[in-house]
MMTF fields as JSON, N, C-alpha, C and O atoms, coordinates in Angstrom:
{
  "mmtfVersion": "1.0.0",
  "mmtfProducer": "UNKNOWN",
  "numBonds": 323,
  "numAtoms": 324,
  "numGroups": 81,
  "numChains": 1,
  "numModels": 1,
  "chainsPerModel": [1],
  "groupsPerChain": [81],
  "chainIdList": ["A"],
  "bondAtomList": [4, 2, 8, 6, 12, 10, 16, 14, 20, 18, 24, 22, 28, 26, 32, 30, 36, 34, 40, 38, 44, 42, 48, 46, 52, 50, 56, 54, 60, 58, 64, 62, 68, 66, 72, 70, 76, 74, 80, 78, 84, 82, 88, 86, 92, 90, 96, 94, 100, 98, 104, 102, 108, 106, 112, 110, 116, 114, 120, 118, 124, 122, 128, 126, 132, 130, 136, 134, 140, 138, 144, 142, 148, 146, 152, 150, 156, 154, 160, 158, 164, 162, 168, 166, 172, 170, 176, 174, 180, 178, 184, 182, 188, 186, 192, 190, 196, 194, 200, 198, 204, 202, 208, 206, 212, 210, 216, 214, 220, 218, 224, 222, 228, 226, 232, 230, 236, 234, 240, 238, 244, 242, 248, 246, 252, 250, 256, 254, 260, 258, 264, 262, 268, 266, 272, 270, 276, 274, 280, 278, 284, 282, 288, 286, 292, 290, 296, 294, 300, 298, 304, 302, 308, 306, 312, 310, 316, 314, 320, 318],
  "bondOrderList": [1, 1, 1, 1, 1, 1, 1, 1, 1, 1, 1, 1, 1, 1, 1, 1, 1, 1, 1, 1, 1, 1, 1, 1, 1, 1, 1, 1, 1, 1, 1, 1, 1, 1, 1, 1, 1, 1, 1, 1, 1, 1, 1, 1, 1, 1, 1, 1, 1, 1, 1, 1, 1, 1, 1, 1, 1, 1, 1, 1, 1, 1, 1, 1, 1, 1, 1, 1, 1, 1, 1, 1, 1, 1, 1, 1, 1, 1, 1, 1],
  "groupList": [{"groupName": "MET", "atomNameList": ["N", "CA", "C", "O"], "elementList": ["N", "C", "C", "O"], "formalChargeList": [0, 0, 0, 0], "bondAtomList": [1, 0, 2, 1, 3, 2], "bondOrderList": [1, 1, 2], "singleLetterCode": "M", "chemCompType": "L-PEPTIDE LINKING"}, {"groupName": "SER", "atomNameList": ["N", "CA", "C", "O"], "elementList": ["N", "C", "C", "O"], "formalChargeList": [0, 0, 0, 0], "bondAtomList": [1, 0, 2, 1, 3, 2], "bondOrderList": [1, 1, 2], "singleLetterCode": "S", "chemCompType": "L-PEPTIDE LINKING"}, {"groupName": "LYS", "atomNameList": ["N", "CA", "C", "O"], "elementList": ["N", "C", "C", "O"], "formalChargeList": [0, 0, 0, 0], "bondAtomList": [1, 0, 2, 1, 3, 2], "bondOrderList": [1, 1, 2], "singleLetterCode": "K", "chemCompType": "L-PEPTIDE LINKING"}, {"groupName": "ARG", "atomNameList": ["N", "CA", "C", "O"], "elementList": ["N", "C", "C", "O"], "formalChargeList": [0, 0, 0, 0], "bondAtomList": [1, 0, 2, 1, 3, 2], "bondOrderList": [1, 1, 2], "singleLetterCode": "R", "chemCompType": "L-PEPTIDE LINKING"}, {"groupName": "LEU", "atomNameList": ["N", "CA", "C", "O"], "elementList": ["N", "C", "C", "O"], "formalChargeList": [0, 0, 0, 0], "bondAtomList": [1, 0, 2, 1, 3, 2], "bondOrderList": [1, 1, 2], "singleLetterCode": "L", "chemCompType": "L-PEPTIDE LINKING"}, {"groupName": "TYR", "atomNameList": ["N", "CA", "C", "O"], "elementList": ["N", "C", "C", "O"], "formalChargeList": [0, 0, 0, 0], "bondAtomList": [1, 0, 2, 1, 3, 2], "bondOrderList": [1, 1, 2], "singleLetterCode": "Y", "chemCompType": "L-PEPTIDE LINKING"}, {"groupName": "GLU", "atomNameList": ["N", "CA", "C", "O"], "elementList": ["N", "C", "C", "O"], "formalChargeList": [0, 0, 0, 0], "bondAtomList": [1, 0, 2, 1, 3, 2], "bondOrderList": [1, 1, 2], "singleLetterCode": "E", "chemCompType": "L-PEPTIDE LINKING"}, {"groupName": "ASN", "atomNameList": ["N", "CA", "C", "O"], "elementList": ["N", "C", "C", "O"], "formalChargeList": [0, 0, 0, 0], "bondAtomList": [1, 0, 2, 1, 3, 2], "bondOrderList": [1, 1, 2], "singleLetterCode": "N", "chemCompType": "L-PEPTIDE LINKING"}, {"groupName": "ILE", "atomNameList": ["N", "CA", "C", "O"], "elementList": ["N", "C", "C", "O"], "formalChargeList": [0, 0, 0, 0], "bondAtomList": [1, 0, 2, 1, 3, 2], "bondOrderList": [1, 1, 2], "singleLetterCode": "I", "chemCompType": "L-PEPTIDE LINKING"}, {"groupName": "PRO", "atomNameList": ["N", "CA", "C", "O"], "elementList": ["N", "C", "C", "O"], "formalChargeList": [0, 0, 0, 0], "bondAtomList": [1, 0, 2, 1, 3, 2], "bondOrderList": [1, 1, 2], "singleLetterCode": "P", "chemCompType": "L-PEPTIDE LINKING"}, {"groupName": "TRP", "atomNameList": ["N", "CA", "C", "O"], "elementList": ["N", "C", "C", "O"], "formalChargeList": [0, 0, 0, 0], "bondAtomList": [1, 0, 2, 1, 3, 2], "bondOrderList": [1, 1, 2], "singleLetterCode": "W", "chemCompType": "L-PEPTIDE LINKING"}, {"groupName": "ALA", "atomNameList": ["N", "CA", "C", "O"], "elementList": ["N", "C", "C", "O"], "formalChargeList": [0, 0, 0, 0], "bondAtomList": [1, 0, 2, 1, 3, 2], "bondOrderList": [1, 1, 2], "singleLetterCode": "A", "chemCompType": "L-PEPTIDE LINKING"}, {"groupName": "PHE", "atomNameList": ["N", "CA", "C", "O"], "elementList": ["N", "C", "C", "O"], "formalChargeList": [0, 0, 0, 0], "bondAtomList": [1, 0, 2, 1, 3, 2], "bondOrderList": [1, 1, 2], "singleLetterCode": "F", "chemCompType": "L-PEPTIDE LINKING"}, {"groupName": "GLY", "atomNameList": ["N", "CA", "C", "O"], "elementList": ["N", "C", "C", "O"], "formalChargeList": [0, 0, 0, 0], "bondAtomList": [1, 0, 2, 1, 3, 2], "bondOrderList": [1, 1, 2], "singleLetterCode": "G", "chemCompType": "PEPTIDE LINKING"}, {"groupName": "ASP", "atomNameList": ["N", "CA", "C", "O"], "elementList": ["N", "C", "C", "O"], "formalChargeList": [0, 0, 0, 0], "bondAtomList": [1, 0, 2, 1, 3, 2], "bondOrderList": [1, 1, 2], "singleLetterCode": "D", "chemCompType": "L-PEPTIDE LINKING"}, {"groupName": "THR", "atomNameList": ["N", "CA", "C", "O"], "elementList": ["N", "C", "C", "O"], "formalChargeList": [0, 0, 0, 0], "bondAtomList": [1, 0, 2, 1, 3, 2], "bondOrderList": [1, 1, 2], "singleLetterCode": "T", "chemCompType": "L-PEPTIDE LINKING"}, {"groupName": "VAL", "atomNameList": ["N", "CA", "C", "O"], "elementList": ["N", "C", "C", "O"], "formalChargeList": [0, 0, 0, 0], "bondAtomList": [1, 0, 2, 1, 3, 2], "bondOrderList": [1, 1, 2], "singleLetterCode": "V", "chemCompType": "L-PEPTIDE LINKING"}, {"groupName": "GLN", "atomNameList": ["N", "CA", "C", "O"], "elementList": ["N", "C", "C", "O"], "formalChargeList": [0, 0, 0, 0], "bondAtomList": [1, 0, 2, 1, 3, 2], "bondOrderList": [1, 1, 2], "singleLetterCode": "Q", "chemCompType": "L-PEPTIDE LINKING"}, {"groupName": "HIS", "atomNameList": ["N", "CA", "C", "O"], "elementList": ["N", "C", "C", "O"], "formalChargeList": [0, 0, 0, 0], "bondAtomList": [1, 0, 2, 1, 3, 2], "bondOrderList": [1, 1, 2], "singleLetterCode": "H", "chemCompType": "L-PEPTIDE LINKING"}, {"groupName": "CYS", "atomNameList": ["N", "CA", "C", "O"], "elementList": ["N", "C", "C", "O"], "formalChargeList": [0, 0, 0, 0], "bondAtomList": [1, 0, 2, 1, 3, 2], "bondOrderList": [1, 1, 2], "singleLetterCode": "C", "chemCompType": "L-PEPTIDE LINKING"}],
  "groupTypeList": [0, 1, 2, 3, 4, 2, 2, 4, 1, 5, 6, 7, 8, 9, 6, 10, 11, 8, 5, 12, 4, 6, 5, 13, 14, 14, 6, 13, 4, 15, 6, 2, 6, 16, 14, 6, 4, 8, 7, 12, 15, 14, 8, 7, 12, 9, 16, 13, 5, 15, 0, 1, 16, 17, 10, 14, 7, 12, 3, 14, 12, 14, 1, 18, 9, 11, 12, 13, 4, 9, 19, 2, 15, 5, 18, 16, 14, 12, 5, 16, 7],
  "groupIdList": [1, 2, 3, 4, 5, 6, 7, 8, 9, 10, 11, 12, 13, 14, 15, 16, 17, 18, 19, 20, 21, 22, 23, 24, 25, 26, 27, 28, 29, 30, 31, 32, 33, 34, 35, 36, 37, 38, 39, 40, 41, 42, 43, 44, 45, 46, 47, 48, 49, 50, 51, 52, 53, 54, 55, 56, 57, 58, 59, 60, 61, 62, 63, 64, 65, 66, 67, 68, 69, 70, 71, 72, 73, 74, 75, 76, 77, 78, 79, 80, 81],
  "secStructList": [7, 7, 7, 7, 7, 3, 3, 3, 3, 3, 3, 3, 3, 3, 4, 4, 4, 2, 2, 2, 2, 2, 2, 7, 7, 7, 6, 6, 7, 7, 2, 2, 2, 2, 2, 2, 2, 2, 2, 2, 2, 2, 2, 2, 7, 6, 6, 7, 7, 3, 3, 3, 3, 3, 3, 3, 3, 3, 3, 3, 3, 3, 1, 1, 7, 1, 1, 1, 1, 1, 3, 3, 3, 3, 3, 3, 3, 3, 3, 3, 7],
  "xCoordList": [-24.322, -22.92, -22.131, -22.276, -21.312, -20.543, -19.211, -18.603, -18.804, -17.548, -16.431, -16.608, -15.301, -14.159, -13.441, -13.318, -12.972, -12.191, -10.746, -10.21, -10.133, -8.722, -7.89, -8.203, -6.844, -5.969, -4.702, -4.007, -4.42, -3.194, -2.414, -2.933, -1.177, -0.369, 0.718, 1.386, 0.87, 1.934, 2.697, 2.105, 4.005, 4.829, 5.393, 6.167, 5.016, 5.685, 4.733, 5.013, 3.612, 2.665, 3.108, 3.25, 3.323, 3.786, 2.808, 1.59, 3.375, 2.563, 1.625, 0.462, 2.13, 1.323, 0.108, -0.821, 0.096, -0.979, -2.116, -3.201, -1.892, -2.843, -4.215, -5.224, -4.283, -5.588, -6.369, -7.598, -5.671, -6.358, -6.912, -8.065, -6.093, -6.532, -7.701, -8.593, -7.701, -8.752, -10.01, -11.126, -9.832, -10.971, -11.189, -12.187, -10.262, -10.382, -9.972, -10.266, -9.293, -8.88, -7.597, -6.53, -7.704, -6.525, -5.937, -5.095, -6.376, -5.854, -4.344, -3.861, -3.619, -2.174, -1.404, -0.174, -2.109, -1.436, -1.332, -2.192, -0.275, -0.116, -0.964, -1.417, -1.168, -1.916, -1.197, -1.838, 0.132, 0.918, 0.717, 0.563, 0.717, 0.513, -0.875, -1.021, -1.887, -3.247, -3.311, -3.93, -2.675, -2.651, -1.975, -2.441, -0.871, -0.178, -1.089, -1.116, -1.827, -2.727, -3.877, -4.229, -4.456, -5.548, -5.047, -5.728, -3.873, -3.282, -3.051, -3.373, -2.496, -2.244, -3.534, -3.568, -4.588, -5.833, -6.533, -7.112, -6.486, -7.122, -6.476, -7.171, -5.162, -4.448, -4.626, -4.893, -4.478, -4.47, -5.836, -6.037, -6.776, -8.083, -9.206, -9.921, -9.366, -10.339, -11.794, -12.619, -12.12, -13.502, -13.647, -14.673, -12.628, -12.699, -11.934, -11.417, -11.875, -11.112, -11.513, -12.135, -11.145, -11.09, -9.65, -8.928, -9.237, -7.834, -7.662, -8.519, -6.515, -6.146, -4.666, -3.804, -4.391, -3.008, -2.442, -3.075, -1.276, -0.588, 0.332, 1.498, -0.226, 0.457, 1.771, 2.645, 1.926, 3.17, 4.204, 5.28, 3.891, 4.79, 5.125, 4.419, 6.209, 6.583, 8.09, 8.857, 8.491, 9.901, 10.011, 9.29, 10.905, 11.076, 11.548, 11.203, 12.338, 12.795, 12.854, 13.638, 12.013, 11.965, 12.403, 11.758, 13.497, 14.013, 13.22, 13.42, 12.316, 11.522, 10.054, 9.561, 9.351, 7.926, 7.123, 7.643, 5.899, 5.034, 4.898, 4.714, 4.987, 4.945, 5.478, 5.526, 5.874, 6.393, 7.862, 8.553, 8.313, 9.705, 9.953, 8.998, 11.211, 11.528, 10.909, 10.922, 10.372, 9.667, 9.376, 9.802, 8.655, 8.19, 7.057, 6.167, 7.092, 6.059, 5.484, 6.098, 4.294, 3.595, 3.205, 3.057, 3.047, 2.493, 0.977, 0.377, 0.366, -1.078, -1.643, -1.127, -2.692, -3.401, -4.645, -5.433, -4.801, -5.972, -6.809, -6.27, -8.124, -9.04, -9.939, -10.574, -9.985, -10.759, -11.621, -11.352, -12.662, -13.515, -12.818, -13.38],
  "yCoordList": [7.54, 7.576, 6.982, 7.427, 5.999, 5.365, 6.086, 6.617, 6.081, 6.735, 5.689, 4.579, 6.043, 5.119, 5.109, 6.14, 3.944, 3.81, 4.187, 3.919, 4.804, 5.163, 3.987, 3.407, 3.646, 2.532, 3.078, 3.925, 2.582, 2.928, 1.645, 0.697, 1.604, 0.397, 0.533, 1.561, -0.524, -0.616, -1.911, -2.987, -1.795, -2.967, -3.598, -4.553, -3.077, -3.519, -3.775, -3.376, -4.435, -4.761, -6.075, -7.094, -6.045, -7.26, -8.423, -8.25, -9.595, -10.806, -10.98, -11.346, -10.718, -10.917, -9.995, -10.261, -8.917, -7.925, -8.201, -7.639, -9.045, -9.196, -9.673, -9.122, -10.674, -11.199, -10.209, -10.179, -9.403, -8.356, -7.311, -6.896, -6.889, -5.871, -6.356, -5.575, -7.62, -8.162, -8.558, -8.279, -9.203, -9.792, -9.256, -9.589, -8.423, -7.946, -8.98, -8.831, -10.033, -11.135, -10.769, -10.675, -10.563, -10.181, -11.344, -11.135, -12.553, -13.726, -13.839, -13.805, -13.971, -14.127, -12.81, -12.815, -11.69, -10.391, -9.801, -10.023, -9.056, -8.364, -7.093, -6.644, -6.53, -5.277, -4.176, -3.34, -4.176, -3.169, -3.321, -2.323, -4.553, -4.784, -4.319, -3.701, -4.616, -4.184, -2.662, -2.073, -2.023, -0.56, 0.017, 1.015, -0.607, -0.151, -0.274, 0.614, -1.366, -1.579, -0.59, -0.047, -0.357, 0.607, 1.998, 2.738, 2.355, 3.648, 3.759, 4.782, 2.713, 2.69, 2.899, 3.707, 2.177, 2.302, 3.626, 4.218, 4.095, 5.383, 6.536, 7.433, 6.512, 7.583, 7.483, 8.483, 6.282, 6.114, 5.878, 6.213, 5.307, 4.944, 5.28, 4.386, 6.557, 6.928, 6.591, 6.478, 6.432, 6.102, 4.662, 4.301, 3.839, 2.431, 2.102, 2.985, 0.816, 0.328, -1.099, -1.789, -1.519, -2.928, -3.166, -2.224, -4.417, -4.67, -5.94, -6.824, -5.997, -7.147, -7.433, -6.604, -8.629, -9.024, -9.697, -10.587, -9.286, -9.948, -11.012, -10.754, -12.202, -13.271, -13.684, -14.218, -13.449, -13.834, -12.703, -12.859, -11.579, -10.435, -10.125, -9.366, -10.723, -10.578, -10.48, -10.77, -10.07, -10.07, -10.97, -10.783, -11.936, -12.833, -12.096, -12.474, -11.042, -10.224, -8.779, -8.417, -7.962, -6.537, -5.777, -5.858, -5.042, -4.319, -3.051, -2.433, -2.651, -1.436, -1.68, -1.134, -2.495, -2.701, -1.426, -0.483, -1.394, -0.224, 0.11, 1.271, -0.896, -0.729, -2.007, -3.056, -1.906, -3.075, -3.334, -2.529, -4.479, -4.887, -5.532, -5.931, -5.643, -6.314, -7.714, -8.452, -8.064, -9.335, -9.585, -8.816, -10.656, -10.946, -9.969, -9.754, -9.38, -8.428, -8.775, -9.487, -8.251, -8.461, -7.123, -6.107, -7.161, -6.018, -6.111, -7.138, -5.035, -5.0, -3.741, -2.642, -3.912, -2.772, -2.512, -3.418, -1.26, -0.825, 0.05, 0.854, -0.11, 0.66, 1.479, 0.943, 2.785, 3.697, 4.6, 4.774, 5.174, 6.136, 7.45, 8.388],
  "zCoordList": [-15.351, -15.687, -14.523, -13.384, -14.798, -13.733, -13.522, -14.451, -12.296, -11.927, -11.936, -11.434, -12.501, -12.555, -11.224, -10.561, -10.841, -9.62, -9.892, -10.967, -8.916, -9.01, -8.493, -7.454, -9.217, -8.847, -8.183, -8.744, -6.985, -6.264, -6.046, -5.456, -6.513, -6.416, -5.354, -5.245, -4.586, -3.586, -3.848, -3.93, -3.975, -4.256, -2.998, -3.075, -1.84, -0.624, 0.539, 1.669, 0.268, 1.333, 1.994, 1.319, 3.303, 3.999, 3.85, 3.88, 3.691, 3.556, 4.742, 4.572, 5.941, 7.14, 7.205, 7.969, 6.418, 6.465, 5.487, 5.634, 4.505, 3.402, 3.853, 3.413, 4.714, 5.105, 5.956, 5.899, 6.74, 7.481, 6.516, 6.639, 5.561, 4.606, 3.753, 3.422, 3.401, 2.537, 3.319, 2.88, 4.469, 5.182, 6.593, 7.232, 7.09, 8.46, 9.486, 10.672, 9.041, 9.918, 10.656, 10.048, 11.969, 12.75, 13.553, 14.425, 13.26, 13.966, 13.751, 12.62, 14.842, 14.776, 14.721, 14.755, 14.638, 14.588, 15.987, 16.84, 16.201, 17.477, 17.47, 16.417, 18.63, 18.718, 17.944, 17.308, 18.0, 17.265, 15.755, 15.051, 15.254, 13.821, 13.38, 12.326, 14.185, 13.858, 13.847, 12.961, 14.824, 14.851, 13.613, 13.063, 13.162, 11.948, 10.728, 9.876, 10.648, 9.515, 9.511, 8.464, 10.66, 10.756, 10.393, 9.683, 10.871, 10.536, 9.022, 8.418, 8.417, 6.973, 6.18, 5.252, 6.542, 5.782, 6.056, 5.146, 7.292, 7.61, 6.843, 6.367, 6.726, 6.022, 4.508, 3.842, 3.974, 2.518, 1.881, 0.714, 2.631, 2.069, 3.051, 3.503, 3.382, 4.413, 4.074, 4.981, 2.81, 2.441, 1.958, 1.382, 2.19, 1.822, 0.55, -0.134, 0.25, -0.901, -1.223, -0.415, -2.406, -2.763, -3.183, -3.509, -3.175, -3.479, -4.293, -4.309, -4.972, -5.769, -5.538, -5.827, -5.009, -4.733, -5.971, -6.539, -6.385, -7.498, -6.881, -6.58, -6.704, -5.975, -6.615, -5.933, -7.903, -8.578, -8.588, -9.166, -7.962, -7.93, -6.468, -5.805, -5.984, -4.58, -4.413, -5.331, -3.233, -2.828, -1.606, -0.626, -1.661, -0.519, 0.724, 1.844, 0.528, 1.647, 1.193, 0.316, 1.803, 1.48, 2.722, 3.767, 2.606, 3.767, 4.066, 5.112, 3.158, 3.353, 2.996, 2.008, 3.791, 3.521, 3.792, 4.388, 3.37, 3.571, 5.053, 5.417, 5.897, 7.347, 7.974, 7.332, 9.225, 9.927, 9.645, 9.022, 10.123, 9.977, 8.614, 7.947, 8.184, 6.925, 6.865, 7.85, 5.701, 5.542, 4.053, 3.191, 3.771, 2.414, 2.091, 2.914, 0.894, 0.493, -0.878, -1.673, -1.125, -2.384, -3.015, -2.335, -4.323, -5.058, -4.911, -5.229, -4.429, -4.231, -4.876, -4.674, -5.644, -6.239, -5.396, -5.126, -4.987, -4.231, -5.159, -5.919, -5.094, -5.915, -5.0, -4.092, -5.25, -4.415, -5.285, -6.474, -4.683, -5.386, -5.529, -6.095]
}
């Protein structure tokens, strides 16, 4: 019997964070940004996740992103056990 994954949606994931969240690529990120991302994933997805970015669902300027300063954000669905 397979277990269904739980879907958690966030409409305000900063554009600059997506490649780190998907691939672990921290190139171009500051130490503070990496720390924010690690904190976000540790709190929200302690046992891991997969994700799907809705590239056509974004805000050019979001004054309240999930973390960090105001910036362009995307709707991202995270799937967890």
